[in-house]
C-alpha positions in Angstrom: 0.0 0.0 0.0 1.4 3.3 -1.0 2.3 5.8 1.7 0.2 9.0 1.8 2.4 12.0 0.7 2.0 15.7 1.6 4.0 18.2 -0.4 6.3 15.5 -1.6 7.1 14.3 2.0 5.8 11.2 3.6 3.4 11.9 6.5 5.3 9.5 8.6 8.6 11.2 8.0 7.1 14.6 8.6 5.8 13.5 12.1 9.2 12.0 12.9 10.9 15.3 12.0 8.5 17.3 14.3 9.2 15.0 17.2 12.9 15.3 16.7 12.7 19.0 16.4 10.6 19.6 19.6 12.1 16.9 21.7 15.8 17.3 20.9 17.6 17.1 24.3 14.4 18.3 26.1 15.9 21.9 26.4 13.6 23.9 24.3 11.6 26.5 26.2 10.6 28.9 23.5 13.1 31.6 24.6 14.8 31.5 21.2 11.7 33.0 19.7 11.1 35.8 22.4 11.1 39.2 20.6 13.7 41.8 21.8 12.3 45.1 23.2 11.9 47.7 20.6 14.4 50.7 21.0 12.6 53.8 22.3 11.7 56.3 19.6 12.8 59.9 19.7 9.8 61.2 21.5 10.3 58.6 24.3 14.0 59.6 24.6 13.1 63.2 24.9 10.4 62.4 27.6 12.9 60.4 29.6 15.6 63.1 29.3 13.0 65.7 30.4 12.1 63.7 33.4 15.7 63.3 34.4 16.3 67.1 34.1 13.3 67.7 36.3 14.5 65.3 38.9 17.9 67.1 39.0 16.3 70.5 39.2 14.1 69.3 42.1 17.2 67.9 43.9 19.1 71.1 43.5 16.0 73.1 44.7 15.6 71.0 47.8 19.3 71.4 48.5 19.1 75.2 48.2 16.1 75.3 50.5 17.9 73.2 53.1 21.0 75.5 52.9 18.8 78.6 53.1 16.9 77.2 56.1 20.2 76.4 57.8 21.6 79.9 57.1 18.4 81.5 58.4 18.6 79.4 61.6 22.3 80.5 62.1 21.3 84.1 61.5 18.4 83.9 64.0 20.8 82.4 66.7 23.3 85.2 66.0 20.7 87.9 66.2 19.3 86.5 69.4 22.8 86.5 71.0 23.4 90.1 69.7 20.1 91.2 71.1 20.8 89.5 74.4 24.2 91.3 74.6 22.6 94.6 73.9 20.1 94.0 76.7 23.0 93.2 79.0 24.7 96.5 78.1 21.5 98.4 78.5 21.0 96.9 82.0 24.5 97.7 83.0 24.3 101.3 81.7 21.0 101.8 83.6 22.5 100.2 86.7 20.0 97.4 86.8 22.8 94.8 87.1 25.1 94.7 90.0 22.7 96.3 92.5 22.0 93.9 95.4 19.1 96.1 96.6 17.1 95.6 93.4 17.0 91.8 93.4 18.6 88.7 94.9 21.9 87.5 93.5 23.0 90.9 92.2 20.2 91.0 89.6 17.8 93.7 88.6 14.1 93.4 89.5 13.0 92.4 86.0 15.8 89.8 85.8 14.9 88.4 89.2 11.2 88.2 88.3 12.1 86.1 85.2 14.3 83.9 87.4 11.5 83.3 89.9 9.1 82.4 87.1 11.6 79.8 85.9 11.8 78.3 89.4 8.0 78.2 89.6 7.9 76.3 86.2 10.4 73.8 87.5 8.2 73.2 90.6 5.2 72.6 88.3 7.3 70.1 86.3 8.0 68.2 89.5 4.3 68.1 90.4 3.5 66.8 86.9 6.1 64.1 87.2 8.1 65.3 84.2 10.8 63.0 83.0 14.4 63.2 84.3 15.6 64.2 80.8 13.1 67.1 80.6 14.0 68.4 84.1 17.7 68.0 83.2 17.3 70.2 80.1 15.4 72.8 82.2 18.1 72.8 84.9 20.8 73.2 82.3 19.2 76.2 80.8 18.6 77.7 84.3 22.2 77.2 85.2 23.6 78.8 82.1 21.3 81.8 82.7 21.4 82.4 86.4 24.3 80.4 88.0 27.3 82.4 89.2 29.5 80.3 86.9 27.0 80.2 83.9 27.5 81.7 80.5 25.3 84.7 81.2 27.3 85.7 84.2 30.5 85.3 82.2 29.2 87.4 79.4 28.2 90.2 81.8 31.7 90.1 83.3 33.3 90.4 79.9 31.1 93.4 79.1 32.0 95.0 82.4 35.7 94.5 81.8 35.4 95.8 78.2 33.7 98.9 79.5 36.2 99.4 82.2 39.1 99.0 79.7 37.5 101.6 77.4 37.0 103.9 80.4 40.7 103.6 81.3 42.0 104.2 77.8 43.4 107.7 77.2 41.3 110.1 75.1 42.5 111.5 71.8 44.0 114.6 73.4 45.9 112.4 75.9 47.0 110.1 73.2 48.3 113.0 71.1 50.2 114.6 74.0 51.7 111.3 75.0 52.8 110.7 71.5 54.2 114.2 70.9 56.3 114.0 74.1 57.6 110.5 73.5 60.2 111.2 70.8 64.0 111.8 70.8 65.5 115.3 70.8 65.8 115.4 67.0 62.0 115.3 66.6 61.7 118.8 68.1 63.9 120.5 65.5 62.4 123.0 63.1 63.1 120.6 60.3 60.4 118.2 61.5 57.2 119.0 59.6 54.7 117.9 62.3 56.5 119.8 65.1 56.9 122.9 63.0 53.3 122.8 61.9 52.1 122.4 65.5 54.2 125.4 66.7 52.9 127.5 63.8 49.2 126.6 64.3 49.3 127.1 68.1 51.6 130.1 67.9 53.7 128.8 70.9 56.5 131.1 72.1 59.9 130.0 73.3 58.8 129.9 77.0 55.8 127.7 76.3 57.9 125.4 74.2 60.4 125.0 76.9 57.7 124.3 79.6 56.0 121.9 77.2 59.1 119.9 76.6 60.0 119.8 80.3 57.1 117.4 80.9 58.5 114.7 78.5 59.9 112.5 81.3 56.8 112.8 83.5 54.4 112.0 80.7 56.6 109.1 79.7 56.2 107.7 83.2 52.4 108.3 83.0 52.3 106.4 79.7 54.1 103.4 81.2 51.7 103.6 84.2 48.6 103.4 81.9 50.0 100.4 80.0 50.7 98.7 83.3 47.2 99.3 84.6 45.6 97.9 81.3 47.9 94.9 81.5 46.9 94.3 85.1 43.2 94.5 84.1 43.7 92.0 81.4 45.5 89.6 83.8 42.7 90.1 86.3 40.0 89.2 83.7 41.9 86.1 82.8 42.2 85.1 86.4 38.5 85.6 87.0 37.7 83.5 83.9 39.9 80.7 85.1 38.4 80.8 88.6 34.9 80.6 87.2 35.8 77.7 85.0 37.3 75.8 88.0 34.1 76.6 90.0 32.0 75.4 87.2 33.8 72.0 87.1 33.6 71.6 90.9 29.9 72.5 91.1 29.0 70.3 88.1 30.8 67.4 89.8 28.9 67.9 93.0 25.5 68.4 91.4 25.9 65.3 89.2 25.9 63.2 92.3 22.2 63.7 92.5 19.4 63.3 89.9 18.0 66.3 87.9 14.8 66.1 89.9 16.7 66.2 93.2 18.6 69.3 91.9 15.3 71.0 91.1 14.0 70.1 94.6 17.2 71.6 96.1 16.7 74.8 94.2 13.1 75.0 95.4 14.2 74.3 99.0 16.6 77.2 98.8 13.9 79.6 97.5 11.6 78.5 100.4 14.3 79.1 103.1 15.6 82.6 102.2 15.7 83.5 105.9 18.4 80.9 106.5 20.2 81.6 103.3 20.4 85.3 104.1 22.7 84.5 107.0 25.3 83.1 104.5 25.7 86.5 102.8 27.9 87.7 105.5 30.4 85.0 104.7 31.0 86.5 101.3 31.4 90.2 102.2 35.0 91.2 101.6 36.9 92.3 104.7 37.4 96.0 105.1 40.5 95.5 107.2 43.9 95.6 105.5 46.5 93.2 106.6 49.8 95.1 106.9 51.9 92.0 106.3 50.0 91.3 103.1 50.6 94.9 101.9 54.3 94.5 102.8 54.7 91.2 100.9 53.0 92.7 97.8 55.3 95.7 97.9 58.4 93.4 98.1 57.2 91.5 95.1 57.1 94.7 93.0 
């Protein structure tokens, strides 16, 4: 019987070919015939590029905003500190600081009122059972503002020393006289333009010039004395700052032995027992008596 043919190929052979093709090794999964993704057209490329540019612009914008916010925050901090320093100077100039009769702790009435409000708020925090961390932050702010070794007290001292230094500095007239009389003899010849111009403008006669120059040595001693006083003032300021830093370390070491809540309770206890605390003030009044031996020893050191 003849084999049935399709397209010139036996049907049996065709089926055998299909079996061999699809079952060769058993590894065929159809992946050879998966179509590759079509490359993006020009419009799609432009859209993707535009999205990337927008993302970059947004990133830069957010960065500028953060930098601007940080700069504004720094400026606010600086302006607050400047404002606080101006307030200190105003208080000092109006004699509101350094007057023991106007408020406890050498503070003015307004400053003392703010301090008492802060103490009251700490008492309320204790009643409300605030956390130790919250009380710690409050006590730290109170210490920096009102403690005798806090930043506020140190800033006031620096302002006072700066004002005292400016007060001790010679005026323009004194500076010019000290400078004029500090030169060698050759400066006072007629050939010197400054000296000649001064004599001409003031119309000094010979007697006045002679008297004027006779004070050269005395003014030279006065100039040295001024410089010595200013140097002593600077050394005193440094000594006070070192003393306050040592006091700060000692007091912090002691207060750290108790919890922040206990520190706040101790502060409230002091406020409630001012009659007893008042007796301690006499311990810190400087003695009016002068020890002769101390004066003698100091004179020998000079």
